[in-house]
N, C-alpha and C positions, 0 to 999 in steps of 0.2 A: 453488749451485742456481739454477734459473730464478727470476727476480723480475719484477715488473711495472715498466714504464717509470717513471722518476722515484723509484724506491724508494731510501731513504737508503743502503742497503748498496752500491748501485752507486757512488755518490760515495766512500764509505768505501774500497771496494776499489781504485778508480782512484787515490785519494790514497796508497794503500799500495804502488803499483807502484814498482819501482826499475829503472833502466836497466841493461841487460846488453849484452854484445857481440853477442848473436844474438837472433833472433826464433824462438821455438819454435812455429811456425805449425801444423805437423802435429798435435802433441798437443792444442793448443787447439781446432783444428777437429774432431778426433776426439771430444773431450769434449763440445763443443756439439752435435754430431750425435747422440751417445749420449743426451744429455738430451732432445733433441727427439723422438727415436724412442720415448721412453717416454710421450709425450703422446698424447692421443686424435687420431684422424685429422683432425678438424675444427679442430684447434689450428693457428694460424699458425706455419709452420715456416720462419723466416728466420734466417740467420746473417749477421752483419755483422762482417767482419774489418777491424780498424783496425790498419794495419801500416806500417812503414817499407819494406816490400817486399823485405827481405833475409833470407829464412828461413835457418836454420842447416842445413836439409836440404831440398832442392828435390824430392826423390824422393817418389813416392806420391800426389801431388796429383791426378793423373788418376783413380786408383782411388778416392780419397775423393770426388771430384766425381761419379763414376759411382754410388757408393753413395748420395750425397745425392740425385741425380736419381731413383733408384729409390724412395727414401724420401719423395719429394716435399718435399725441403728445398732452399730457394733460398739460394745463397751470394752475398752482395754483398761487395765489397772496396773499402775506402777507403785509398788510398795517401797517406801523409803525408810531406812533405819535398821535397827537391830531386828533380825528375823524373829527372835523370841518375843518382841514387843508388837509384832504385826498380827492381825487376825487374817493370816494368809488363807485359811479355809474359807472365810467369808468372801474374800476378794476372788479366789479361784472359782467359787461357786457362781458369783455374780457374772464373771466373764464367760463362764462355760454355758450360761443360759442364753447367751446371744450368739449369733452366727459370726464366727471368726474372731471372737474376743480372745485376748491373750493377757495373762498375768506375768509380770516380771518383777523380781526383787532387785533393787539397786542399793549400793552402799557408797559409790563414788560418783563424782560428776561425769566422768567418762562413761560409766555404765548408764547413767541417766540419759546422756546424749544418745547412746545406742538404743536405749529402750524407746525414747521418743521418736527416733527415726524409724524404728521397726513398726511402731504403731501408726505411722502416717500413711 
């Protein structure tokens, strides 16, 4: 469920993540959009995707971005890792299809902190 920034459950969930061979970006994006669409219209509707940029399925992102735009949901993407390993074109296209979306590549913790602050 949605939580406030800094909520202890966020750190708890992040610590519980495990590495897998793929990034299930579509289901995560769909879930976050569904949660935001249940909120009142004056609620800030931003999604921040933190990814290695290698989704297991690259299909359907344009449709999801179009739905996000219609629902006034802004999608930001933060690519983590080696730029050569990221599908930056996909991430840039995804955020460009929403209003105000921004893509940033990070390779250090300090850059990640700046990217997350900029997306807030």
